[in-house]
C-alpha positions in Angstrom: 98.7 87.4 167.1 98.4 89.2 163.4 102.2 88.4 163.0 102.7 85.2 163.9 99.3 84.9 161.4 101.7 86.2 158.9 104.7 84.6 159.3 103.3 81.3 158.8 101.0 82.9 155.9 104.4 83.4 154.0 106.6 80.2 155.7 102.9 77.9 153.9 103.5 79.9 150.7 107.1 79.8 150.6 106.8 75.8 150.9 104.3 75.5 148.4 106.6 77.6 145.8 109.9 76.0 147.3 109.9 73.3 143.8 109.4 76.5 141.9 112.5 78.0 143.7 114.2 75.2 143.4 113.9 74.5 139.2 114.9 78.2 139.2 118.5 77.4 141.2 118.8 74.4 138.7 118.6 76.8 135.8 121.3 79.1 137.2 123.4 76.8 138.5 123.7 74.9 134.4 123.6 78.8 133.2 126.8 80.1 134.7 129.6 79.4 136.7 129.0 79.9 140.6 130.8 79.3 143.4 131.0 77.1 145.7 129.5 77.9 148.7 127.3 79.9 147.5 126.0 76.4 146.0 125.8 74.6 148.6 124.5 77.3 151.5 121.3 77.6 148.4 121.5 74.0 148.5 120.6 74.3 151.6 118.1 77.0 151.7 115.8 75.3 148.9 116.2 72.1 150.7 117.5 70.8 147.5 120.2 67.9 148.7 123.3 67.5 146.3 125.8 66.2 147.4 127.7 63.9 145.5 131.2 63.1 144.2 130.1 63.4 140.1 128.0 65.2 138.2 126.5 65.2 134.7 124.1 67.1 133.2 121.8 65.8 129.9 119.3 67.7 127.7 116.0 66.9 126.1 114.6 68.3 123.4 111.5 67.3 121.5 112.3 66.4 118.2 110.1 69.0 115.6 107.1 66.9 113.5 106.5 67.0 110.1 103.4 69.5 108.7 100.7 67.3 107.8 99.2 67.6 104.7 95.9 66.6 103.6 93.4 64.6 106.1 93.7 61.4 107.0 90.5 58.9 106.0 88.2 59.7 109.3 88.9 63.3 109.3 88.0 63.3 105.6 84.2 61.2 106.5 84.1 63.6 108.8 84.2 61.1 112.3 85.5 62.2 115.8 88.8 61.6 116.3 90.8 62.4 119.6 93.6 65.1 119.1 97.2 63.5 120.6 99.8 65.7 122.1 101.9 65.0 118.7 98.8 66.5 116.4 99.4 70.3 118.5 101.0 72.8 118.2 101.1 73.9 121.6 104.5 73.0 122.7 105.0 74.4 126.6 101.9 71.2 127.0 104.7 69.0 125.0 107.4 70.0 126.5 105.3 69.4 130.5 104.4 66.4 129.4 107.8 64.8 128.7 109.2 67.0 132.0 106.8 64.9 133.6 107.8 61.7 132.6 111.5 62.6 132.5 110.6 64.3 136.6 108.5 60.5 137.5 111.7 58.8 135.9 114.7 60.3 137.1 113.3 60.4 141.4 113.9 56.6 141.0 117.5 57.1 141.0 119.0 59.1 144.4 119.2 62.7 144.1 118.5 62.5 140.2 116.7 65.6 139.1 114.7 66.9 136.1 113.6 71.0 135.2 112.7 72.7 132.8 115.3 74.8 131.5 114.4 77.2 128.3 112.8 75.1 125.8 114.7 71.6 127.3 113.9 69.2 129.9 117.5 68.9 131.5 118.1 66.0 133.7 121.2 66.2 136.9 122.5 63.2 137.6 124.6 62.7 140.9 126.9 60.1 141.8 127.0 58.8 145.1 130.3 58.8 146.8 131.6 55.4 146.9 129.6 53.5 144.7 131.1 51.4 141.8 129.2 52.3 139.3 130.3 54.9 136.7 127.2 57.6 136.6 127.7 58.1 132.5 126.5 54.1 132.2 123.8 55.1 134.6 122.8 58.2 133.5 123.2 56.7 129.6 120.4 53.7 131.1 117.9 56.2 132.3 118.0 58.4 129.5 117.2 56.1 127.1 114.8 54.9 129.7 113.0 58.6 129.6 113.7 58.3 125.5 111.2 54.9 125.5 108.6 56.1 127.7 107.9 59.9 126.3 107.9 57.6 122.2 105.6 55.0 124.2 102.8 57.0 125.6 102.9 60.8 125.0 103.7 59.7 120.9 106.8 62.2 120.9 110.0 61.3 119.6 113.2 63.4 121.4 116.5 63.8 121.4 118.8 63.8 124.6 122.1 65.2 124.4 124.7 64.5 127.4 127.2 65.9 128.8 130.4 64.9 130.0 131.2 63.8 134.3 132.1 67.0 135.9 133.7 66.5 139.8 132.1 69.7 141.2 128.7 71.5 141.2 130.6 74.4 139.9 131.1 73.1 136.9 127.8 71.7 135.9 127.2 75.1 133.0 130.0 73.5 131.7 128.4 69.7 131.9 125.0 71.0 130.5 127.5 72.9 127.2 128.8 69.6 125.6 125.1 68.0 126.3 123.8 71.7 123.7 127.1 70.7 122.0 125.4 67.1 121.6 122.4 68.1 120.3 123.5 69.5 117.8 125.2 66.0 116.4 120.6 65.3 115.4 122.0 66.5 112.1 123.8 64.1 111.2 122.4 61.1 113.2 118.9 61.6 113.6 116.2 62.7 116.1 115.0 60.0 118.6 118.7 59.1 120.1 120.2 59.6 123.2 123.6 61.4 122.1 126.7 61.7 124.7 129.2 63.9 123.3 131.7 61.7 124.4 130.4 59.2 122.1 130.6 62.3 119.4 133.9 64.1 120.3 137.4 63.1 120.9 137.5 63.8 124.8 140.5 66.0 125.3 141.8 67.5 128.4 140.5 71.3 129.3 144.2 73.4 129.2 145.2 74.4 132.2 143.8 78.0 132.4 143.3 80.8 134.5 139.1 81.2 134.5 137.4 84.2 134.5 136.0 83.3 138.3 139.1 83.0 139.6 140.9 85.7 137.7 138.3 87.9 140.0 138.3 86.4 143.2 142.5 87.3 143.2 141.5 90.8 142.3 139.1 91.1 145.2 141.9 88.9 147.6 144.9 91.3 146.8 142.3 94.5 147.1 140.0 94.0 150.2 140.5 90.3 150.9 143.0 88.8 154.3 146.1 87.5 154.3 144.5 83.7 155.1 142.7 84.5 152.2 144.9 85.2 149.5 147.1 82.4 150.6 144.3 79.8 150.7 143.6 80.2 146.4 147.1 80.8 146.0 147.1 77.3 147.2 144.4 76.4 145.5 145.1 77.9 142.3 148.8 76.0 141.8 146.9 72.6 143.3 145.6 72.7 139.6 149.8 72.2 138.6 150.0 69.5 140.6 146.5 67.7 139.6 146.9 67.9 136.2 149.8 66.5 133.8 150.2 70.3 132.0 153.1 70.4 129.7 156.0 72.5 130.7 154.3 74.8 127.9 151.1 74.9 129.8 153.0 75.6 133.3 154.9 78.9 131.6 150.9 79.9 130.1 149.8 79.5 133.2 152.1 80.8 134.9 151.9 83.9 132.7 148.1 84.0 133.0 147.9 84.9 136.9 151.2 87.9 136.1 149.2 89.0 133.8 146.4 89.2 136.0 148.5 90.1 139.0 150.4 93.0 136.7 146.8 94.6 135.7 146.3 95.2 139.8 149.8 97.0 139.9 149.2 98.7 137.3 145.8 100.1 138.0 147.4 101.9 141.2 150.3 102.7 139.6 152.7 100.6 142.5 156.2 101.1 141.4 157.1 97.9 139.4 161.0 98.1 140.7 159.4 98.1 144.3 157.3 94.7 143.5 160.0 92.6 141.5 163.1 94.0 142.3 165.3 96.5 139.7 164.7 95.7 135.9 161.9 93.9 134.7 163.2 90.5 134.5 160.6 89.2 136.0 159.7 87.4 132.7 162.6 85.7 133.0 161.4 83.9 136.8 159.9 81.8 134.5 162.5 80.1 133.2 164.6 79.7 136.6 161.3 77.4 138.6 162.0 73.8 138.2 158.5 73.0 140.6 155.0 74.8 140.9 155.8 74.8 144.9 158.5 77.4 143.8 156.3 79.6 141.8 154.3 79.3 144.5 156.3 80.6 146.7 158.0 83.9 144.8 153.7 84.5 143.5 152.6 85.2 147.0 156.2 86.8 148.0 154.5 89.3 145.1 151.0 89.1 145.4 151.4 89.9 149.8 153.8 93.1 148.3 151.1 94.5 146.6 148.6 94.2 149.1 150.3 95.2 151.7 150.8 98.3 149.0 146.9 98.3 148.1 146.5 98.6 151.7 148.9 101.4 152.6 148.1 103.9 149.0 144.5 103.1 150.6 145.9 104.6 154.1 146.8 107.3 152.6 144.7 108.2 150.4 142.0 107.8 152.9 144.5 110.3 155.3 144.2 112.3 152.4 140.5 112.6 151.9 139.9 113.8 155.7 142.5 115.9 155.8 140.9 118.1 152.8 137.6 117.8 154.3 138.9 119.2 157.6 139.7 122.0 155.5 136.9 122.3 153.6 135.2 122.5 157.6 138.2 125.2 159.2 137.3 127.3 156.0 133.2 127.3 156.2 132.5 126.5 159.3 130.5 129.8 159.5 128.0 129.2 156.7 124.8 127.6 158.5 124.2 125.7 155.7 127.8 123.8 155.7 126.6 120.0 155.8 128.5 116.4 155.4 126.5 116.7 151.4 128.2 120.0 150.6 131.9 118.5 151.5 131.3 115.7 149.8 130.2 117.9 146.7 133.5 119.6 147.1 135.7 116.0 147.6 133.2 114.5 144.6 132.7 111.5 146.7 129.4 109.6 147.8 128.1 110.5 151.3 127.8 107.4 152.4 132.0 106.3 151.8 133.4 109.5 152.7 130.7 109.0 156.6 132.6 105.9 156.9 135.4 107.0 155.5 135.9 109.9 157.6 134.8 108.1 161.6 137.5 105.4 161.3 140.3 108.0 161.0 138.2 110.8 163.6 137.2 108.7 165.8 134.2 110.8 165.7 131.6 111.8 163.4 131.0 114.7 160.5 128.3 116.3 162.5 130.0 116.0 165.9 134.0 117.2 164.6 131.5 120.6 163.0 130.0 121.3 166.6 133.4 121.0 168.0 135.3 123.2 165.6 132.8 126.3 166.1 132.6 125.1 170.1 136.5 126.1 169.4 135.6 129.2 167.2 133.4 129.9 169.9 135.8 129.9 172.5 138.3 132.0 170.4 135.9 134.9 170.0 134.6 135.0 173.0 138.0 135.5 174.8 139.9 137.7 172.0 136.8 140.4 171.0 134.3 142.2 172.5 131.5 140.7 169.9 127.6 139.6 171.4 126.7 136.4 172.1 123.9 137.0 169.2 127.4 138.5 166.8 129.3 135.4 167.9 126.9 132.9 167.3 126.0 134.3 163.8 130.4 134.3 163.1 130.3 130.0 164.0 126.8 129.1 161.7 124.3 129.5 164.4 121.2 130.4 163.1 119.9 130.6 166.4 121.6 132.5 168.9 120.0 130.4 172.0 120.8 126.9 170.5 124.0 128.3 171.0 124.2 128.8 173.9 122.9 125.9 174.8 125.7 123.9 172.4 127.8 125.9 174.3 126.6 125.2 177.4 125.9 122.0 177.2 130.3 121.2 176.1 131.7 122.8 178.3 129.3 123.8 181.0 128.7 127.2 181.1 127.3 129.6 179.1 129.3 132.1 176.6 128.9 135.1 179.1 130.1 132.7 181.9 133.2 131.6 180.1 134.1 135.2 179.1 133.9 136.2 182.0 136.2 133.5 183.2 138.0 134.4 180.1 138.9 138.3 180.9 139.8 137.6 184.8 142.5 134.9 184.0 
């Protein structure tokens, strides 16, 4: 009953805090680039519907109020006056008031969201799939309504910067950066305005480039990803070539960026370049021969698959070597009472968690079971070939307690050490 009440309390607490969690997540969307899969998963988790085909981010910043000099007539006469929001120095209170107006107006538009990020109110506009109305036009009208309402009801002046439209949620950080950049034009154009980045800066197509996130994903696929993941990623990377009207020079630069990422991985694991690219270092000249993105994609896929296989082979070889070294250490030190997995790992200079997984995967047994097997084999040999007493053999094979040794021996072989010796001598 108490557990059920705790779950209900936690659920209620979570629901109460959901708006805060949503706001924090939206802030993360405009702060850094996240993977689309992660974004959709968190949207579902935080009960946010951001499905659309176009997105646009705007930033609202309160204009600074000039410092007042002297007293006005009512203050000079000593009459009581009501302090307006504009006259306060509480910037957080002003920001919250602006947020309330922005949120109220934004809520009238489908899927539009307003939230506080740092010292600004941010508005996220979402374009409905199939809508024939340009998202930018709708957003700019909404922003001007917010600006007008703030001035009318709060007696505050705000400047609003609007970024460009983007096609994916993972690109919101770029739109937000443009919105903040648009705010910089307040110095030239003055405050109390909506400034769209495309009005003040000539719109240029972003140069085709391999961004940091895609490069990290490529490295991950080469090292630990599946073949299917690698194929899918290369399809995605080369789709950028066909989706944009890149010049031939941009095409070559993009391929060079891809090749550089691949070479970095190959260099890190000391792969033989001739085995990877063929005889000689003529792989750089390969770019001149490509007449179409599909040819380049096929070549890259072949190189990446070779590199991926080489990494997997080297890793397996490394695992085998590691396990062999561990076995040698165990066979040399099984007689030590205090031998442990920690001591073996200290000798090998690796972590116990990493070693445990590798050892079990390669030997199909645990470290403890393997050590016990080595000790029991040694005990068998000593019982059959020497006249040492059972307690002496127990000590030699690493058991501090002779009774425990006898128990383990019987458990493994079904007979006592004494019975084993008699049987071995009589055969």
